[in-house]
KOLMARFI-667396 format. One record per residue: x, y, z of N, C-alpha, C, O in turn; residue in one letter. Coordinates in steps of 0.1 Angstrom, whole numbers, plus 5000, padded with zeros to 4 digits. Atoms other than C-alpha are relative to their C-alpha. Layout:
XYZXYZXYZXYZA
...
This chain:
501049875000499950015000500950124999500750214991X
499249885000502750255009500850024987501150134983X
499350005012504750164978499050054988499450144980X
501049955009501650224957499850155001499950224991X
500249874999501050554973501150094996500950204991X
498849935002504550674969500150014984500350114978X
500050015014504550554932499050094993499450164983X
501149925006501250724924500150155003499750234995X
499749864996502251054941501150054990500950164984X
499049965009505451064920499550024985499850114978X
500650005013503550984888499050134999499050194988X
500949895000500951264897500850134998500450224991X
499249885001503651524902500650014985500550124980X
499450005013505351434869498850044989499050124981X
501149965010501951444850499650145001499350214991X
500449854998501051784865501150094994500750184987X
498949935005504551914856499950024985499950124979X
500150005016504251804819498850074995498950144985X
501349945004500551924817500250155001499850224992X
499949864997501452264832500950064988500650174983X
499149975011504252294805499250014986499150114979X
500750005013502052194776498850104999498750174989X
501049905000499152404786500450145000499850224993X
499549855000501152714793500550034986500250144981X
499649975015502852684759499050024990498950114981X
501249995009499652614741499250125001498850174991X
500849884998497852904757500850124995500450224988X
499149895002500853134753500050034985499950154981X
499949975014500953084715498750044993498750054980X
501349975007497253164709499750155003499350185014X
500449874999496653534703500750095010501750055017X
499449904991497453844724498850055009498050125003X
501249954992494953904753499950155001498850215003X
500149854999495854274755499350054988498650164989X
500849955011494354324720498549985003497750044997X
501450014997491054204734499550075013498450125013X
500449934987491154354769500050155000499250215008X
499949855000492054714761499250064988499049994978X
500849945011490054954738500950014987502250034988X
499249995013491054954701500550144998501450164990X
499649855001491455344705501250035009501650145010X
499049984990494155294731501350044992501649994982X
498849965006497455464723501149895001500949795008X
498950104999500855274718500550005015500849895020X
499649994987501855394752499249915010499749835018X
501050084991498755244769500049864997499849785005X
499850135003499154934750501249925006501249815010X
498750044994502754884761499949995015500449905021X
500150004984501854974798499149875003499549805012X
500850114997499154714797500749864998500549775007X
499250125001501454444783501049985011501349865016X
499050014988504054524810499249975013499649885021X
500850034988501354524837499649865002499649805013X
500450145000500254184827501349905000501149785001X
498950095001503754044826500349944987501049844987X
499850075012503553964789501150054992501450004981X
498749955008506654164779501349915002502349924995X
498950094997508853884793499949884990498949854984X
500150115009509953584772499249885006499149875018X
500950114996507853274774500649915011499949875021X
499450084990510353074794500050075014499850005024X
500049944987510553334821498650025005498450025018X
501350004995506753374823499749865006499049855016X
500350144995506652984827500649995014500049945023X
499350004988509253014854499450055012499250005022X
500849924990507353274873498849935004498449925016X
501350084998504153074869500249885009499549865018X
499750134992505752744882500550045014500249965023X
499649964986507352924912498850045008498750005020X
501249944993504053094921499149885003498549885014X
500950124999502152754916500549925012499649875019X
499550074989504452584941499550065014499550005024X
500649934989503052834966498650015001498150085010X
501450005000499552784957499450124993498250144994X
500549885008499253084934500149974985501249964980X
500150035014498053014899499950134991499550124979X
500149885008498153374888498750085002497750025007X
501349924998495553654888499350024986499950054976X
500849985013492853684862500250144994500450245001X
499849885008493353944835498750075001498850205001X
501349945001489654024835499550055014499150165015X
500649994986488553994872501050075010500650135020X
499049954992491854104886499949935015500249995025X
500150084988491353824913500849874997501149834985X
499350135002493353494919499149914991497949894994X
500750095008492353244892499549885008498449835005X
500450114991492252974918498850025008497949945010X
501249964992489753164938498850004992497749954996X
501050005009487553214908499549864997498349844997X
500450145003487552844899499449935012498349875010X
500650064989486952734935498650055003497849985008X
501349954996484052964938498949934989497849924993X
500950075009482452784907500049865001499149794996X
499950145000483552444915498849935007498449835001X
501250074993480752344939498949984990498349874989X
501250015011478152414911500349894990499549804987X
499650115009480052194887500049865005499649774998X
499950134993480651914911498649955003498249835001X
501450044997476951924922499349944987498649844987X
500650045013475851894885500749874996499949774992X
499450145004478351614878499649895008499249785002X
500450114991477551404908498549974998498149854999X
501450015002473851464901499749914987498849834986X
500250075012474251334866500549855002499949764996X
499650144997476251024878499049935009498949815008X
501050064992473650964904498849944992498449834994X
501050045009471050944878500449884991499649794989X
499550115008473250724856500049875008499649765002X
499850134992473850464884498749955005498449835004X
501450054995470350454900499149954990498349864993X
500850055009468650404868500749914990500149814985X
499250085010471350254846500249855004500049764996X
499750144996472249944867498849925000498849814994X
501250085001468649824873499549984986499149874983X
500550025013467649884837501049924991500649844982X
499150105007470849714825499949865004500049774996X
500250144995470249414846498749944994498849824989X
501250045006466649394834500249974985499649874980X
499750035014467949414798500849884998500849834987X
499150115000470449144805499349875003499549764997X
500650114996468148904821498849964990498649854986X
501150015010465248964797500350054986499650134979X
499549955013467249024766499249964988499450034978X
500850055011464948834743498550075000497850064991X
501449944999461749024756500050134994501050194991X
500249875006460249344743500650105010501150205005X
499549894990461249534775501650014999502250125000X
498549995001464949434771500450074987501450144987X
499849935014464749554733499850155002500550234997X
500349864998463149874744501050085008501350195006X
499049934993465749954770501350014992501950114993X
498849995008468549884746499850114988500750194985X
500449895010466850104719500250145006500750235000X
499849874994466650384744501450045003501750165002X
498649984997470350344753500750044986501650134986X
499549965013471150374716499750164997500650234992X
500449875002469250704715500950105009501350205005X
499149934991471250824745501350034996501950144998X
498649985006474550764727499950104988500850184985X
500049955014473350914695499650165000500250244992X
500649875000471551244704501050105005501650075015X
499049914995473751554707499650075014498450095016X
500349954986473851704743499450134999498550155007X
500749865000472952064733498649984995497750054999X
501550005005469951954713499149935010498049975011X
500850064990468751724741499750115011498550115015X
500249904990469152014765498950114996498250165004X
501049905006467152254743498649935000497650005003X
501350075000464351984739499449985014498249995016X
500550004986464251944777499550135004498450145011X
500449874995463952314782498650034993497750084999X
501349975008461152344754498849915006497749955007X
501050084996459252044768499650035015498450055017X
500349994987459452074806500050145007499350165017X
500049874996460152444810499050094993498250164999X
500849915007458252614782498749954997497750034999X
501350055002455352384773499349975012498250025015X
500850054987454452214806500250105011499450115020X
499749924989456152474829500249945014500049995024X
499750074987457152224854501250025007501350025019X
498649984995460852294858500550134994500250174983X
499449885005462852614855501049974988501549864987X
499250035011464952654824501550035001502449994993X
498549964998468252814837500250045014499250055022X
499549964987470252914867500149885009499849775006X
499850104991470952724898499050015012499049915019X
501150004990468152834921500650035014501850075016X
499649974986468252884959501149905005501049785002X
498950094994471352744977500150025015499750125020X
499750004986472152665013501549955002502149884994X
498650044996475552615030500049865006499349835016X
499750144993476652245037501550005003502349994994X
498650004996479852245056500850124994502050124992X
499549885006480452595043500050014985500550104979X
500150005016479852505006498650014996497749955001X
501449985004476852634989499449884990500049864979X
500650115008474652344974498550044998497950115006X
501449975004471252364957499249885002497949905002X
500850125000470052004960499249985013498349905014X
500750014988468952064996498950095001498250095011X
501249915000466352314987499149964988499549904978X
501050045009463152264967500350074986500350014976X
499749925011463952554944501449954992501549944980X
498850055006467452434939500049874993500549864982X
500150135005466652084933499150004987499449924978X
500749995013464152184906500850064990500650034978X
499049955009466952384889500949904996501349914985X
498950095002469252094891499549884990500349814983X
500550125007466951824875500350004985501049904981X
499850005015467051914838501450004996501849914989X
498650015004470751984835500749875004501649814998X
499450134996471551674855499649884990500449804987X
500450105010469451464832500750014987501149914981X
499449985013470951624802501549955000501949894990X
498650044998474551574814500149855001501049794995X
500050144997473751224826499549894990499749774991X
500650095011472151084795500849904993500549794990X
499150095006475050954779500649915009500949795005X
499550094989476450804811498949905003499349795007X
501250094997473050644817500149894989500149774993X
500050105011473150474783501349915001501249794999X
498850064998476750374790499949895011500349775009X
500350094989475850224824499049884996499249775001X
500950095005472950034808500749894992500549774995X
499350095009475149864782501149925007501249805005X
499050064991477949784807499449895009499849785010X
500750094990475549624832499449894992499549784997X
500650105009473649434804501049894996500849774998X
499050095005476849284791500549925012500649795011X
499550084988478049194826499049895005499449785010X
501150094995474649044835500049874992499949764997X
500150115010474548824804501149915002500949795002X
498950084998478048704810500149925013500549805013X
499950064986477748634847498949905002499149805009X
501150104999474448444843500349874994499749774998X
499550125005476248184824501149935007501449825003X
498850054993478948124848499549895011498349885015X
500350124991479147814872499550055013498649985019X
500449974986478848004905498550045000497950015010X
501449994999475248104895499249885000498249875006X
500650135000474347754888500149945013499149885018X
499850074986475847634921499050075010498450015018X
500849924989474047914940498549964999497949945009X
501350055003470747804924499849865005498849845012X
500150134994471447444932499949995015499349895020X
500149994985471947534968498650055006498450055018X
501349964995468447664969499850145001498850185006X
500149864998469048034969499050044989498950004978X
501049955009466248234955500650084988501750134989X
499549925013466548404920500450145004501450194999X
499849874996466348744937501350015007502050105004X
498749994993469248674960501249974991502250054992X
499050035009471348514933500350124990501550154987X
499849885009470948824910500350125008501250205005X
499849894993470649084936501350015009501850125012X
498850004992473648984956501249954992502150034990X
498850065007476048754937500350074986501450124984X
499749945013475648874901500250155001501050204993X
499949865000475249234911501450045005502150135000X
498749974996478549234931501149984988502050064987X
499050025009480449094902499950094988500950114981X
500149915011479049324875500450135004500850214996X
499849874996479749624897501650034998502050154998X
498549985001483649574893500350084987500950194988X
499849935013483749684856499250145000499750244995X
500949895000480949934861500650115007500750225002X
499349904991482650114890501350064993501550184992X
498749965008485950124871499750104989500250214989X
500349915011484450274840499450135004499850245000X
500849884995482050514858500950105008500850225008X
499149914992484750634881500950084991501050204994X
499149915009487050744852499150094992499550204988X
501149915007483850884834499750125008499350235002X
500349884992483251114863500950104997500550224997X
499149895004486351304854499550064987499650184985X
500549955013484951334818498850095002498750204996X
501249914998481651464832500350135005499850235001X
499649884994483351724853500650094989500450214988X
499149925010485751834825499150054988499450154983X
500749975013483151834796498550035003497649994996X
501449964997480051984815499850134993498850204995X
500249865006480652294794498850024992498250134993X
501049995009477952234769498750015009497850105007X
501150004992475352164796499950135008498950205008X
500049874993476352464817499750114991499250214996X
500349895008476052684787498650014997498050114999X
501450015004472652564776499150045011498150115009X
500949984989471152584811500550125008500050155019X
499449884992473252894822500349965015500150045024X
499650064987474552684851501350075004502350074997X
498849924996477152894871501249925004501749945015X
499050084997479852644870501450034994501550144989X
498649975005483552614860499950004984500750074977X
500150015014482552524824499650134995500250184985X
500349885005480852844819501150115002501350194993X
498849914997483853034834501049984990501450084984X
499050025009486252864811499650054986500450104978X
500449955014484252944780500150154999500650214989X
499949864999484053314791501550044999501950144993X
498549965000487853314798500649984987501550054983X
499550025014488553164764499750104990500550144981X
500549895008486553434747500950125002501250194992X
499249884998488853704762501549975002502350055006X
498650054998492053484764500550045013501650105013X
499649974986492253514802500949885003500449785008X
499050114999495353294803500149935014500049815015X
499950074986495753244842498849915002498949815008X
501250074997492153124844499949874991499549764995X
500050125010492552884814500949905005500749785006X
498950104995495852734827499549955014499549825016X
500550074986494452694863498949924998498849825005X
501150105001491252534852500549874994500049764999X
499550125006493152274830500749935011500549815013X
499250074989495552194859499149945011499449835016X
500950044990492752174884499349874995499149785002X
500750105006490851944860501049874999500549765003X
499150124999493951714856500349945014500549825015X
499850054986494351704894498849915004498949815011X
501250074996490751584898500149864993499849764999X
499950145008491351304871501049935009500749815011X
499050084993494351194891499449945013499549835016X
500750054987492351184924498949894998498749805005X
501150095003489351014908500649864996500149765000X
499350135005491750754891500549915013500349795013X
499550074988493350674925498849945008498849835013X
501350044992489850654942499549864994499149775001X
500550125008488750394914500849885004500349785006X
499150114996491850184922499749955013499749825015X
500350054987490950164958498649935001498549835007X
501350075000487250084952500149874993499549774997X
499850145007488349814927500649905009500249785008X
499450104991490449644953499049965010499149855015X
501050034990487549654978499049914994498749815000X
501050095007485149504953500449864996499749774995X
499450135004487549234941501149985009502250045007X
498950034991489649094969501249944993502349954998X
498850055007491948934943501050114996502150084992X
499249895005493249274934500650065013499950085023X
499349924989495849444958500650124994501250124984X
499549875004496849804956501549984996502050054987X
498650015004500449704954500349944988501549944983X
499950065013499849514923499550074989499650034977X
500649935011498049774904501050064992501950134996X
499049945010499949874873499350134994498450124986X
500549875006499250244865501150105001500850224997X
């Protein structure tokens, strides 16, 4: 366990260092933020003063050195637009994005696993075919189009749910959350469904494949021969075994949900990190862009480590010291 933690920590540091260099260089070579941030009517002296104030008059390697030095002290730079620490801006938006991502994954797990098991057990029946047809739609339909249709149907036509915003929030351990209020939960439902639809379809197909495979194995036949009920065989033994690949894939997909919630947050005007990064890209706010990408990479690393731990818990044959990653 200790060896695993040391190796993973070293790998994480190397990944963050490489990503910081790639991201910094990539953002540095795209445009000039001063041309966007100051008035086109500004004089040459004002233009040069703005470049110097933002530290853009230095060579790229020196800017990266300054950034890396500050990053080691927890400072990822100040936003060109808001004149506030980029890390602070992202952390202020992070609870909204995490709440939306976990809401989407909750929908995918709660509905995806039971539907996938039903589709696997009754794969020749109409209900099994209907579930799989629905999962194909979930894979195929564009996220932005589904979001617009959800707004049109449930917000405009029926008027059941709000179309945008986060709604009322309350503090939970000092973090603002909306799912604990009726108004906030009503605002969360549509974007969570929209973001979780693809993951729901993925969960259904993973669970169906695992169920069909495990139902043919000897341990299921032995369990039934011992007189165990069909409900116990499927609900305990089969479920435990199909959860191993499902947890592994969904754990890694959680990082994708967080990183790529941009479309959903834009469609539903959800005040999360995705909306912030889109606005920052529009004005080439380099510190915010770099900080967002590094924080996203860090979350991927943490999620990947958590998946490894859960995998070892679900499958006793796996030991953290033997995980190759």
